[in-house]
C-alpha positions in Angstrom: -29.4 38.0 65.1 -28.3 37.0 61.9 -25.2 37.2 60.7 -23.7 38.1 57.3 -24.1 35.8 54.7 -21.0 34.2 54.0 -19.4 33.9 50.7 -19.9 30.8 48.7 -16.8 28.7 48.4 -18.0 26.2 45.6 -17.1 26.6 42.5 -20.0 27.5 39.7 -21.4 24.1 38.2 -20.4 25.5 34.7 -16.5 25.7 35.8 -17.1 22.2 36.8 -18.4 20.9 34.1 -15.6 22.4 32.0 -12.6 21.2 34.1 -13.8 17.6 33.9 -14.0 17.9 30.3 -10.6 19.1 29.8 -9.2 16.3 32.2 -11.1 14.5 30.2 -9.5 15.6 26.6 -6.2 15.1 27.9 -6.9 11.4 29.1 -7.6 10.6 25.6 -4.8 12.5 24.3 -2.0 10.8 26.4 -4.0 7.6 25.6 -4.3 8.1 22.1 0.1 9.2 22.2 0.8 5.7 23.9 -1.8 3.5 21.4 0.1 4.5 18.3 3.6 2.9 18.5 1.5 -0.1 20.1 -0.9 -0.6 17.3 2.1 0.1 14.4 3.9 -3.0 16.3 0.7 -5.4 16.2 -0.8 -4.2 12.5 1.5 -6.2 10.7 0.5 -9.5 12.1 -3.1 -9.0 12.4 -5.6 -11.4 10.4 -7.0 -9.4 7.2 -10.8 -9.1 8.1 -11.6 -7.2 4.9 -15.1 -5.3 3.9 -15.6 -5.0 0.2 -15.9 -1.8 0.2 -14.0 0.4 -2.6 -10.8 -0.9 -2.8 -11.6 -3.0 0.7 -11.6 -1.6 3.9 -9.8 -3.1 6.7 -11.9 -3.9 9.6 -8.8 -5.8 11.6 -7.1 -2.5 11.8 -10.2 -0.8 13.2 -11.3 -3.3 15.7 -7.2 -3.4 16.8 -6.6 0.2 17.2 -9.9 1.0 19.4 -9.1 -1.9 21.3 -5.8 -0.6 21.8 -6.9 3.1 22.4 -9.1 1.8 25.3 -6.8 -0.2 26.9 -4.5 2.6 27.1 -7.4 4.9 28.3 -8.7 2.9 31.3 -4.6 2.5 32.3 -4.2 6.0 32.1 -7.4 7.0 34.1 -6.2 4.5 36.9 -2.5 5.1 36.9 -2.8 9.1 36.3 0.0 9.8 38.1 2.5 7.6 37.2 2.1 8.0 33.7 2.1 11.8 33.6 5.2 11.7 35.6 6.7 9.5 33.3 6.0 11.8 30.4 6.8 15.1 32.3 10.2 13.2 33.1 10.9 12.1 29.2 9.9 15.8 28.2 12.4 17.3 30.6 14.9 14.7 29.5 14.4 15.6 25.8 14.3 19.0 26.3 17.8 19.1 28.0 19.4 16.6 25.5 18.0 19.1 22.8 19.3 22.5 24.1 22.9 20.4 24.7 22.6 19.6 21.0 22.4 16.1 21.3 19.1 14.4 20.6 16.4 17.1 20.1 12.8 16.9 18.7 13.9 16.8 15.4 15.6 13.6 16.0 12.9 12.2 17.7 10.3 12.9 14.5 12.9 11.8 12.1 13.5 8.2 13.7 9.5 7.8 14.4 9.1 8.3 10.8 11.8 5.7 9.8 10.2 3.7 12.8 6.7 3.8 11.1 8.4 2.8 7.5 10.0 0.1 8.7 6.5 -1.6 10.4 4.7 -0.7 7.3 7.2 -1.4 4.4 6.4 -5.1 4.1 5.3 -7.2 1.6 2.5 -9.7 1.8 1.8 -13.1 0.0 -2.0 -13.2 -1.5 -3.5 -15.9 0.3 -4.6 -18.2 -2.5 -1.8 -20.6 -4.0 -1.9 -20.6 -8.0 0.3 -23.4 -8.4 -2.3 -25.8 -9.4 -4.2 -23.4 -11.8 -3.7 -23.6 -15.8 -5.3 -21.3 -18.7 -8.6 -19.9 -18.4 -11.4 -19.9 -21.3 -10.4 -17.5 -24.2 -6.6 -17.9 -23.4 -5.7 -18.8 -27.0 -7.4 -15.9 -28.4 -5.6 -13.6 -25.5 -2.4 -14.8 -26.7 -3.0 -14.1 -30.6 -3.7 -10.6 -29.4 -0.2 -10.3 -27.5 1.4 -9.0 -30.6 4.9 -8.2 -29.3 6.5 -8.4 -32.3 4.8 -5.9 -34.2 7.2 -3.0 -34.7 4.9 -0.5 -33.6 4.3 -2.2 -30.6 7.6 -2.6 -29.9 8.5 1.5 -30.5 6.0 2.1 -27.9 7.2 -0.4 -25.0 11.0 0.7 -26.2 9.7 4.1 -25.7 7.6 3.7 -22.9 10.5 1.9 -21.1 12.7 4.6 -21.4 10.4 7.3 -20.1 11.2 7.0 -16.5 13.9 6.5 -14.1 16.4 6.7 -16.7 18.3 8.2 -13.8 17.7 5.4 -11.0 21.1 4.0 -9.7 20.4 0.7 -10.1 22.6 -2.9 -11.1 22.6 -3.7 -14.2 20.5 -7.2 -13.7 17.6 -4.7 -12.5 17.4 -2.8 -15.9 14.8 -5.3 -17.2 12.5 -4.6 -13.7 12.8 -1.3 -13.9 12.1 -0.6 -17.8 8.9 -2.6 -16.5 8.0 -0.4 -14.2 8.5 2.8 -16.0 6.0 0.8 -18.9 3.4 0.4 -16.1 3.7 3.9 -15.1 3.6 5.1 -18.8 0.7 3.1 -19.3 -1.2 3.7 -15.9 -1.2 7.3 -15.9 -2.6 7.5 -19.4 -5.3 4.8 -19.0 -9.1 5.2 -19.8 -11.2 2.8 -19.0 -14.1 2.2 -21.8 -16.5 -1.0 -21.7 -17.0 -3.2 -24.7 -20.1 -3.6 -26.2 -23.3 -4.5 -24.6 -23.4 -8.0 -24.3 -20.3 -9.0 -26.5 -16.6 -9.1 -25.7 -13.8 -7.7 -27.4 -10.0 -8.1 -27.2 -8.2 -5.8 -28.9 -4.6 -6.4 -30.2 -1.7 -4.8 -28.2 -0.4 -2.6 -30.8 -4.0 -1.3 -31.0 -4.3 -0.3 -27.8 -0.9 1.3 -27.6 -2.4 4.0 -30.4 -5.5 4.4 -28.4 -4.3 3.9 -24.5 -8.0 2.9 -23.4 -10.2 -0.1 -23.4 -11.4 -2.0 -20.5 -9.3 -4.8 -18.1 -8.5 -7.2 -20.5 -7.0 -5.0 -23.1 -4.9 -3.1 -20.3 -3.7 -6.6 -19.6 -2.9 -7.7 -23.3 -1.3 -4.4 -23.6 0.6 -4.4 -20.7 1.7 -8.6 -21.5 2.8 -7.2 -24.8 5.4 -4.7 -24.1 6.5 -6.7 -20.9 7.3 -8.7 -23.4 9.0 -6.9 -25.6 11.4 -5.8 -23.5 12.5 -9.5 -22.6 10.2 -9.4 -19.0 8.5 -12.2 -17.7 4.8 -12.0 -17.4 1.5 -13.5 -17.3 -2.2 -13.0 -17.0 -4.4 -13.5 -13.9 -8.0 -14.2 -14.3 -10.2 -13.7 -11.6 -14.6 -14.0 -12.2 -14.9 -10.4 -13.0 -11.6 -9.1 -14.0 -8.1 -9.7 -15.7 -4.6 -8.4 -14.7 -1.2 -9.3 -15.2 2.0 -9.9 -13.1 5.7 -9.6 -13.6 7.7 -12.6 -12.4 10.2 -10.5 -9.9 12.3 -13.8 -9.2 12.8 -14.9 -5.2 12.1 -13.5 -2.1 15.2 -12.0 -2.0 14.7 -10.2 -5.4 11.0 -9.3 -4.2 12.7 -7.2 -1.1 14.8 -5.9 -3.7 11.9 -4.5 -5.7 9.9 -3.4 -3.0 12.6 -1.2 -2.4 12.7 0.3 -5.2 9.3 0.8 -5.4 9.2 2.5 -2.1 12.3 4.3 -1.8 13.2 5.5 -5.6 10.5 4.7 -8.2 7.2 5.3 -6.5 7.8 7.3 -3.2 5.3 9.7 -3.0 2.6 7.1 -3.9 4.1 3.9 -2.1 6.3 4.7 0.4 4.6 3.3 3.6 2.8 0.9 1.1 1.8 -2.6 1.3 3.1 -4.8 -1.6 1.3 -7.9 -2.7 2.3 -10.5 -4.8 1.7 -14.1 -5.6 4.3 -17.1 -5.4 4.2 -20.1 -7.8 5.2 -23.3 -7.8 8.7 -22.6 -8.3 9.0 -20.2 -5.3 9.1 -16.7 -7.4 7.2 -14.1 -6.8 4.8 -12.0 -9.3 3.7 -9.0 -8.5 0.2 -7.0 -9.6 0.4 -4.5 -12.3 -3.3 -3.6 -12.8 -4.4 -0.4 -14.2 -6.7 0.2 -10.5 -3.1 0.9 -8.7 -0.9 4.1 -9.6 2.3 1.8 -8.3 3.0 -2.0 -8.5 2.1 -4.6 -5.9 -1.0 -2.8 -5.1 -3.8 -5.1 -3.5 -6.0 -6.8 -6.3 -9.7 -5.9 -7.1 -10.5 -9.8 -6.7 -8.7 -13.1 -4.7 -11.2 -15.5 -6.6 -9.0 -16.8 -9.3 -10.2 -18.9 -11.8 -6.8 -19.0 -14.3 -3.6 -17.8 -15.3 -1.6 -17.6 -18.3 1.6 -17.1 -18.5 2.6 -15.2 -21.8 
């Protein structure tokens, strides 16, 4: 006699595949959560490897993150029980402290943001030392166009210096620095790039560019230099193989740290709160920060590192 067919105890193949997929997703999410803090710790110490794409792509960051994530995926797969148990205990403890009004999820989120800011809020010296570089070709011609004593240019500079950050609480010895950043914001917020005539080179006087707020990179650098000089700041022009940009003298290492704090927390928090700020150091140890039109905050990464000369205005 044939017995009754026994019901199958195996799960449908589709359900098994779904379970495996869901399990893999959990592993990857846990590995991602664990990878982020470690990556943030090591990121500031990585050697810079940049692809010339756009304003530069940090390949070292991508490689490091992939390696850290891959390592944690392997660890989570191998020690799933221990890692999941630790996570559950941690979540239970955090829930308890949150319910007892001691330390909750909101506090954890806030502390993580502060931690993130402290890791990324660093300054980085640009690799090329400018100590031995002197003035470049056409330096005298550019100097002649920096007409900082022109009455109209001076009036434009003063107005631009007092347009932004008037309510910022700073020390008296920081007024000029903050006013220089106000000039930067005014000019860069309105600047329109216009090329020179094909096959030619035209250096516009600063007083002309103050009226137009347009021109190419050398016109912008001339205008910025003239305005900064007109309010008593120290400025210089840096020439690369295909570009020219202004740099503002900030001072020693302590002054640079204070300038970075002002840029991130007070003056440009929306665009530079977590930005790495770049600077050059001269032979006297003074820091010079980039004020190019290619960035919307002071100290952005420069377009080119192949520097050919500098001109102190």
